[in-house]
N, C-alpha and C positions, 0 to 999 in steps of 0.2 A: 459336414457342418452341423453344429448343434441345433441351429434353428430349423433344420429340415426334419420334421417329425416323421415317424413311421407312417406311411400312407396305407391305410388310415387307421387311427386309433378306434378301438371298438366303440367307445362312447360317441364318436362322430358318426360312425356307420349306423348305430342304433337310433341316433337323433334323426338322421335323414330318413331311415326306414319308417319311424313313427310318423313323420310329417308326410311321407308319401302314402301312408295308409297301410303299410305292411305290418303284419303281426306275426311274430315268431319267425321271421325270415332270416335273422342272423343270430343263431344261438350263441350264448357266451361260451367261448372256447379258451381255456387257459393257455397262455404262451408256453410252449415247450422248447426251451432253448437248446436242450441237449441234442435234438434231432439235427438242426443245422450244423452244430459242431461235429456231430458224427460224420455227416456228409463231407464237411470240410476236411476231416482227418483222412477219409478214404480217398478223396480227390487229391489232396496234398501228397499223400504217400505215392499214389500212382504217377503224379506229375514229376515228383523228384526222383522216382525210380527211373523214369524215362530219361530225364536229364542226366542222372548219374551213369546210367548204362551207356548213353551216347558219349559222354565225356570220357568214360573208361575205355571204350572200344575204338574211339577216334575214327568213325566211319567216313567214307568218301563215296562220291558218285551216287549210285542208286541206293546204297545203304544209308547215306545221309538223308536222302529223300524219304526213305521208309521211316527213319527216326522222326523226321518232321511230321509225317502222317500220324504216327503214334502220339506225338506231342500235341498235334492239332485236336485230336479227340479229347485229350485231357483239358486243353484250353477251352474247347467248346462246352464240355460238360461243366467246367468250372465257371464259365461266364454265365450260363443260364441257371446255375445253381448257387454258387458261392457269391458272385457279384449281385445276383438278384436278391438273395437273402440279405446281403449287406445293405442294399438299397432300401429294404424294408426294416432295417435295424433289427434283424432277427437274432444276431449274435449278442447284441447288447443295445441298451437305449443310448449309450454313449457312442461317439463317432469312432474313436481310435480302435476298439476291438474289431469293428467291422472292416476298417481299413487293413488292419493286421491280418485278418482272415483272408481277404482277397489277395493281398500282395504276397503272402506266403504260399497259398494253395494254387493260385493262378497268376504267376508272374508274366502277364501278357501286356504290360504297359497300360493297364486300366487306371482310371481316376475315379475313385468311389464317390468323392464329394460332388463332382460335376455330374456323374451319371445319375446319382440319387435325385438331383434337382430335376433333370429331364424326365426321369421315370415317374416322379410325383405328378408332373403335368400330364403324362400319359394316363395315369390312373384317374385324374380329375376329369379329363376331357379326351377319353379314348376315341381315336380315329375322327376327331373333330378337326376339319381342315380350316386354316393351315396351322392351328396351334400345336397339335400333336406332331412332334418331329417325324413320327413314323409315316405321316401322310405326305411328307415333303422329300423330294430327292432331286437329283440332277435332272436336266431336261432329257436325259437319255431314257429314263424310266418314269412312267406315270403310275403312281400307286393309289391315287384317289380320283374319283370321277369329277371333282371340282377343280383338280389341277389342270394346268395348261396342256393342251394336246398338240402333238407334232406328228408329221407324216411318218417319220422313221420309227415311231413307237409301235407301229403295226407289227413289227417283228420282235417286240420286247419279250414275248413269251418264250422266245428262243435264246436271246442273249442276256436276259436279266440274271440268269443263274451265275454266269461268270462275273457279272458286276457285283453280286453279293459277296464275292471273295475280296472285294476292295473296301468293304465296310470298315475295316480296321483303320485304313487311311482316312476315311471320312470322319471316324471317331477322333482321330488325332487332330484333324483340322478343327473339329468342333471344340475340343479341349483348348486349343490355342486361342480360338476366338473367344471362349469364355474367360480365359485369363485376361485377354485384352480389354473386353468391354463388359463382361459379366452378364450378358444378355441370354436368356432362355425364354422363348415365347411361352406365355401363360404362367410364368413364375412371378413371385413377389420381387421386391427390390433386392438386387444382388448384394452380397457382402462386399466390403471395401476391397480395393485392389490388393492391399498388403496381405489380407487374409486369403484371397484367391491365390496369390503367388506362393504364400507359405504352404497352403494345402497342396497345390500342384507340385511344388519342389519336394516337399516331404514324401509324397507318395511315389514320385519318380525316383527319389534317392533310395527308398526302401526297395523298389522294384530292381534297381541296378545292384543293390547290395545282395539281394537274394540270388541274382544270376551271376554275380562276380566270381565265385569259386568255379562254376562250370565254364565260364568264359576263359578263365585263366588256364584251366586244364585242356579245354577243347581248342582254344584259339579264337581270335576275333572273327576271322573270315568264316570258318565253319559255323560258328555260333550265329552270325548274321544270316547265313543261308538257312540254317535250321529255323530261326525265328520267322523269317519271311515266309517259308513254307507253312509253318505251323499257324501263323497269324492269318494267312490267306485262306487255308482250308478250314480253320476254326470259324472264321467270319462267314464262310459259305454255309457251314453246318448250322451255326447259331442263327443266321438270318432265316434259313429255311424253317427251322423250328418255330421262330417267332412270327414270320409273315403268314404262315398257314393259319394262324389263330386270329388274324385280323383282316387279311386280304384274301378273300375266298368266295366261292360261289354261294349264293344265298344270303350274304351279308350286305347290308345297305348302309354305308357310312353317311355321316352328316356334315353339314357346313357349320360355320362359326356362329350363325344366328341362334338365339335362344329358341327353345322349343320343348320337346318332350322330357319327361323325367330321366334322371341319371340311369336308373335301372333299365329302362326301356332302351336307352342308347347302348348300354352294354350288351343286351341280348341281340340287338340289331348288328353289332359290330364285332362280336366275339364268337369264335368257333372252337370246339374241342375235338379231340381225336384219341383213339386207342384208350378209352377210359377204363377198360377192363384189363389192361396190361400193366402190371406193377413194375416190370423192368423198364418199359418205355417211360413210365411216369418218373422213375428215378433218373434215367438218362436225360430226360428233357427238362429236368428241374421242376416238374409238376405242370408243365405247359400242356400236358394232355388234358388237364381239367382247367383250361384257360378261363372259362367264364366263372367257375367256382373261385378261382384265384382272384379275379377282379372284384367279385362280390365280398370276398373275405381275404384281403391281401396278406394278412399276417398269419393265416392258417398254415401250419406245416404240411408237408406233402402227404403224410400218412392220413391227414384229416380230409383231404380233398375228395376222395370217393364218397364219403358220407355227406359232405356238403353238396356234391353233385346230385345225390339222390334225394336231398331234402330242400336245401336253400334254392338251388338252381331250378328244381322242378316247380317250386312255388312261385318264384319270380317269373319264370317263363309263362306259367299259367296265367298269372296276373297281368302280364304285359300285352298279351294278344299277339305276340310276335313268335314265329316258329323257331325252335331251337335248331341250330346248325351244328351237327356232330358227325364226324367221320369215323368209320370203324377202324381204320388203320392210318398210320402216317403216310403211306404211299397213296391212299385215297385222298388224303388232305393235300398232298403235294400235287396230285393230278387236278384237284379242284383249284388250287392256286394257279397252276399253269393255265387253266381255262379262264380264270379271272383276269390274269395278265393279258390274255388275248382279247378279252372283252374291253378292258381299259385301253388297249391300243386302238380300239374302235369306239370312240366316244358315244355313239348313238346307242350302244348296247350295254352301257355301264350305268345303272341307276344310282341316284343319290337322293336321300331323303331331304326334302326342303324344310330345314329346321334342324337345330342342333341339340346338344346335350344341355340339360339344366345345370347351371353353375352353382346351385345351392351347396353342393358338397364342398366345392372349392372354397366357398365363403365360410363355411363352418370350420374347415380345417385350417384356414389361414390364421 
């Protein structure tokens, strides 16, 4: 949707930084659109190579499962890279090139228009309960200390991993709800119904068109099995990469009430991992440098290490809040496991009394 601007333009970030008293904390970085397009090409080639090989070999049984595993890796990397870039309008300031990039490289049933709205809220009020959708889940899993607590959540550190595989179904439900009522917590007035229907229908039609040749060749039944396997495993991998950056040991999320500055809230609620591993940075769509991304959302992945060593260092020093960073992904996953266990026992899951300053959202509106 054209009214959803890249979150956030440099001018907005600099304005907030000046009013917060920061100097030199967000260096002007020119937008390099070639890098997202390069990653789109690599991921698209790999995705279609897997689909083409699967359709050509007509696998069954365990071989179809293995094909689904291979496709799930492509879907996961595509979601956290191509979809994420599209949500920040990295491919173009216009909507349609971003939609085209996602639907061609990652044909996983995603809706760019809807996801962009939700992600913009996430960047405005990261981990602020209950506005940020990442803080809300079903009653089975407690992801924020301000969320309701239930007895069965004491075991969530064991079973939550399997539920992460169902995120794609939750995303589909969220899409249909947005078509119906246009509501996304923390967002501005929704576009009219006819525009939501057009956006949803156009993107789904493009998705089906991309998959049509492979479905004709492979058959409806095997394609359905392939997609269910790929969507489930991709959801699990994508969720793990994302949750370790916001739901982890040492992070102290906030409530909806007004409170500390936006930058302090980001330091309190964002963790990084594997910051010296270029391969992991590419595979994770730059989520290794999660805090650097939140402070400079439109920076391409190759710029994140420099921002981590400059912008992140200065913001953390000025915030008075310790930086949470894990040496490897496995260490971050282990921290998330322990955090889930803490959240299952409410008394041991701290929450800052006061939330993120909404000035950024007001300036970006």
